[in-house]
C-alpha positions as CSV (number, residue, x, y, z in Angstrom):
1,M,7.7,-23.8,-13.8
2,L,4.0,-22.9,-13.2
3,Q,1.4,-21.6,-15.6
4,Y,-0.4,-18.5,-14.5
5,P,-4.1,-19.4,-13.9
6,Q,-6.4,-17.5,-16.2
7,F,-8.8,-15.4,-14.2
8,D,-11.9,-13.7,-15.5
9,P,-11.2,-10.0,-14.7
10,I,-14.9,-9.6,-13.8
11,A,-15.7,-10.9,-10.3
12,I,-19.4,-10.2,-10.3
13,Q,-21.8,-9.1,-13.0
14,I,-25.5,-8.3,-12.5
15,G,-27.0,-7.2,-15.8
16,P,-25.0,-4.4,-17.3
17,V,-23.2,-3.8,-14.0
18,A,-19.8,-5.5,-13.7
19,V,-17.5,-5.5,-10.7
20,H,-13.9,-6.1,-11.5
21,W,-11.6,-8.1,-9.2
22,Y,-9.2,-5.1,-8.7
23,G,-12.1,-2.8,-7.6
24,L,-13.4,-5.6,-5.4
25,M,-10.0,-5.9,-3.7
26,Y,-10.0,-2.2,-2.9
27,L,-13.4,-2.6,-1.3
28,I,-12.3,-5.6,0.7
29,G,-9.2,-3.7,1.8
30,F,-11.2,-0.8,3.2
31,A,-13.7,-3.2,4.8
32,L,-10.8,-4.9,6.6
33,V,-9.6,-1.5,7.9
34,W,-13.2,-0.9,9.2
35,V,-13.4,-4.3,10.9
36,L,-10.0,-4.1,12.5
37,G,-10.4,-0.5,13.5
38,R,-13.7,-1.2,15.3
39,W,-11.9,-4.1,17.1
40,R,-9.1,-1.9,18.3
41,I,-11.6,0.7,19.6
42,K,-13.6,-2.0,21.4
43,Q,-10.4,-3.3,23.0
44,G,-9.7,0.2,24.4
45,L,-6.6,0.6,22.2
46,S,-7.9,4.0,21.0
47,D,-10.3,6.6,22.4
48,L,-11.6,7.4,18.9
49,S,-15.3,6.7,18.3
50,F,-16.8,4.5,15.6
51,Q,-17.9,7.6,13.8
52,D,-14.4,8.9,13.9
53,L,-13.2,5.6,12.3
54,E,-15.8,5.9,9.5
55,D,-14.8,9.5,8.9
56,L,-11.2,8.5,8.9
57,I,-11.8,5.8,6.3
58,F,-13.6,8.2,4.1
59,Y,-10.7,10.6,4.3
60,C,-8.3,7.8,3.5
61,V,-10.2,6.7,0.5
62,L,-9.8,10.2,-1.0
63,G,-6.1,10.2,-0.1
64,V,-5.4,6.8,-1.6
65,V,-7.3,7.5,-4.9
66,I,-6.2,11.1,-5.5
67,G,-2.7,10.7,-4.1
68,G,-2.1,7.3,-5.7
69,R,-3.1,8.6,-9.1
70,L,-1.1,11.9,-8.9
71,G,1.8,10.0,-7.5
72,Y,1.8,7.7,-10.6
73,V,1.5,10.7,-12.9
74,I,4.4,12.6,-11.2
75,F,6.8,9.8,-10.3
76,Y,6.3,7.4,-13.2
77,Q,5.1,9.1,-16.4
78,P,5.1,12.9,-16.1
79,S,5.9,13.6,-19.7
80,Q,3.1,11.3,-20.9
81,Y,0.5,13.2,-18.8
82,L,2.0,16.6,-19.5
83,A,1.4,15.9,-23.2
84,H,-2.1,14.4,-22.5
85,P,-3.4,16.0,-19.3
86,I,-6.9,14.8,-19.7
87,E,-5.6,11.2,-19.3
88,V,-4.9,11.9,-15.6
89,F,-8.6,11.3,-15.0
90,Y,-8.6,8.0,-17.0
91,L,-8.5,5.9,-13.8
92,W,-9.9,2.8,-15.6
93,Q,-6.7,2.6,-17.7
94,G,-4.7,1.8,-14.5
95,G,-1.7,3.6,-13.0
96,M,-1.6,4.0,-9.2
97,S,1.4,4.6,-7.0
98,F,1.5,3.3,-3.4
99,H,4.0,6.0,-2.5
100,G,1.7,8.7,-3.9
101,G,-1.2,7.1,-2.1
102,L,0.8,7.2,1.1
103,I,1.5,10.9,0.7
104,G,-2.2,11.5,0.0
105,V,-3.2,9.6,3.2
106,V,-0.7,11.5,5.3
107,L,-2.1,14.8,4.1
108,V,-5.7,13.8,4.8
109,L,-4.7,12.4,8.2
110,L,-3.2,15.8,8.9
111,L,-6.5,17.5,8.1
112,F,-8.4,14.9,10.2
113,A,-6.0,15.4,13.1
114,R,-6.4,19.1,13.0
115,K,-10.1,18.8,12.8
116,K,-10.2,16.6,15.9
117,K,-7.4,18.5,17.7
118,R,-5.2,15.5,17.8
119,H,-1.5,14.8,17.1
120,L,-0.9,13.5,13.6
121,L,1.2,10.6,14.9
122,E,-1.6,9.6,17.3
123,I,-3.9,9.1,14.3
124,G,-1.1,7.4,12.4
125,D,-0.4,5.0,15.3
126,F,-4.0,4.0,15.3
127,I,-4.4,3.5,11.5
128,A,-1.0,1.9,10.7
129,P,-1.8,-1.6,12.0
130,L,-5.0,-1.6,10.0
131,I,-3.4,-1.0,6.6
132,P,-1.3,-4.1,5.7
133,L,-4.2,-6.5,5.2
134,G,-5.7,-3.9,2.8
135,L,-2.3,-3.9,1.0
136,A,-2.4,-7.7,0.8
137,A,-5.8,-7.5,-0.8
138,G,-4.5,-5.0,-3.4
139,R,-1.5,-7.2,-4.3
140,L,-3.9,-10.2,-4.7
141,G,-5.8,-8.0,-7.1
142,N,-2.5,-7.3,-9.0
143,F,-2.0,-11.1,-9.3
144,I,-5.5,-11.8,-10.5
145,N,-5.1,-9.0,-13.1
146,G,-1.8,-10.6,-14.2
147,E,0.1,-7.3,-13.8
148,L,3.3,-6.1,-12.1
149,W,4.9,-9.5,-12.7
150,G,8.5,-10.4,-11.7
151,R,11.8,-10.7,-13.4
152,P,12.8,-14.0,-15.1
153,T,13.7,-16.9,-12.8
154,T,14.7,-20.5,-12.9
155,L,13.2,-21.3,-9.5
156,P,10.6,-24.1,-9.5
157,W,7.8,-21.7,-8.6
158,G,8.6,-19.4,-11.5
159,M,5.4,-18.6,-13.3
160,V,4.7,-17.9,-17.0
161,F,2.4,-14.9,-17.3
162,P,0.7,-14.9,-20.8
163,Q,0.4,-11.1,-20.6
164,T,4.2,-10.8,-21.2
165,G,3.9,-12.6,-24.5
166,D,7.4,-14.1,-24.1
167,G,6.8,-17.5,-22.4
168,I,9.5,-16.9,-19.8
169,A,9.0,-18.1,-16.2
170,R,9.0,-15.1,-13.8
171,H,8.9,-14.5,-10.1
172,P,5.2,-14.1,-8.9
173,S,6.3,-10.9,-7.3
174,Q,2.7,-9.8,-6.6
175,L,2.4,-12.8,-4.2
176,Y,5.8,-11.9,-2.6
177,E,4.5,-8.4,-2.0
178,M,1.2,-9.8,-0.6
179,G,3.1,-12.0,1.8
180,L,5.7,-9.4,3.0
181,E,4.0,-5.9,2.6
182,G,0.7,-7.4,3.6
183,L,0.6,-10.5,5.8
184,A,4.1,-10.3,7.5
185,L,3.9,-6.5,8.0
186,F,0.4,-7.0,9.5
187,A,1.7,-9.6,12.0
188,I,4.6,-7.4,13.0
189,L,2.5,-4.3,13.5
190,W,-0.4,-6.1,15.2
191,W,2.1,-7.6,17.7
192,F,4.0,-4.3,18.2
193,A,0.8,-2.2,18.7
194,R,-0.8,-4.6,21.2
195,K,1.0,-2.7,24.1
196,P,1.3,1.1,24.7
197,R,4.2,2.6,22.7
198,P,5.8,6.0,22.6
199,L,3.9,8.4,20.3
200,G,4.9,7.7,16.7
201,Q,6.6,4.4,17.1
202,V,3.8,2.3,15.5
203,S,3.7,4.7,12.6
204,A,7.5,4.4,12.3
205,V,7.5,0.6,12.3
206,F,5.0,0.8,9.4
207,L,7.2,3.1,7.4
208,M,10.3,1.1,8.0
209,G,8.7,-2.2,7.6
210,Y,6.9,-1.4,4.3
211,G,10.0,0.4,3.0
212,I,12.3,-2.5,3.7
213,F,9.9,-5.2,2.4
214,R,9.2,-3.2,-0.8
215,F,12.9,-2.5,-1.4
216,L,13.7,-6.2,-1.1
217,V,10.8,-7.4,-3.3
218,E,11.7,-5.0,-6.0
219,F,14.8,-7.0,-6.7
220,T,12.4,-9.7,-8.1
221,R,9.9,-7.4,-9.7
222,A,10.3,-6.4,-13.3
223,P,10.9,-2.6,-13.5
224,D,8.4,-0.6,-15.5
225,A,9.3,-0.9,-19.2
226,F,9.1,2.8,-19.8
227,L,11.5,3.5,-16.9
228,G,13.8,0.6,-16.5
229,L,16.4,0.6,-13.7
230,L,17.5,4.0,-12.5
231,T,20.2,5.4,-10.2
232,G,22.5,2.7,-8.9
233,G,20.6,0.0,-10.7
234,L,17.6,0.6,-8.4
235,S,14.0,0.7,-9.5
236,M,11.7,3.7,-9.0
237,G,9.9,1.7,-6.2
238,Q,13.2,1.2,-4.4
239,L,14.2,4.9,-4.7
240,L,10.8,5.9,-3.3
241,S,11.0,3.4,-0.5
242,L,14.4,4.7,0.8
243,P,12.9,7.9,2.2
244,M,10.2,5.8,4.0
245,I,12.9,3.8,5.8
246,I,14.9,6.9,6.8
247,I,11.9,8.9,8.0
248,G,10.6,5.9,9.9
249,A,13.9,5.3,11.6
250,I,14.1,9.0,12.6
251,I,10.6,9.0,14.0
252,F,11.2,5.7,15.9
253,F,14.4,6.8,17.6
254,R,13.2,10.3,18.4
255,A,10.1,8.8,19.9
256,R,12.3,6.9,22.4
257,K,13.6,10.2,23.7
258,S,10.3,12.0,23.5
259,N,8.3,13.2,26.5
260,H,5.0,12.3,24.8
261,A,3.0,9.8,26.7
262,P,2.6,6.4,25.0
263,I,-0.5,5.6,23.0
264,A,-2.9,3.4,25.0
């Protein structure tokens, strides 16, 4: 088994100002979206402008932060925050939900699409291939923080996380998620989106791909202690991923029969 390397949670400190690794990973994630988005625009894969991209990223930051926090509050610990509503704003204590962040992003993309008089799925097809590397950065931040560790394992790469306090080797599920939800999904989407596709199919592949990878990795990830396993022995992350897979499949197959022109 492997020992978890001890990381200093502070990546950069200048005087009283400290930048934590997790916050830095968020910044890197959005920076990657900006770089990849500009590349796609330069390659003629979208007729959005650079200013549109920057506006879109700003909207997405709001969607991720607000949606991610509210999603965690609603999906994971509603009773806790109903009893202590002020703690909803205690972002420094942690507690973000990817699925809540996704809902937040969809809502702000809808606002952006209406403002620009575009189809929601057109904007989704542009932004979807840019997201996975940002997700990979976030999962690396989870690993550096020593959080969201996996279930016990006897595999040779099992890792002992001191934060658990039990000395048991566990799956480094954060790295699995980084590899699947991040790097593998990026490769799939980048390849799929390199050619014109029917409106909505790139967005659909993102939804299905993330949902499937997250569902699989959750079998190795320790469920939240305050929730445990739920219906059918599934975790909350798995239950929230199932609608993504279903909605993605519906969008994908409906797009094949649609009269909408492909996205160039």
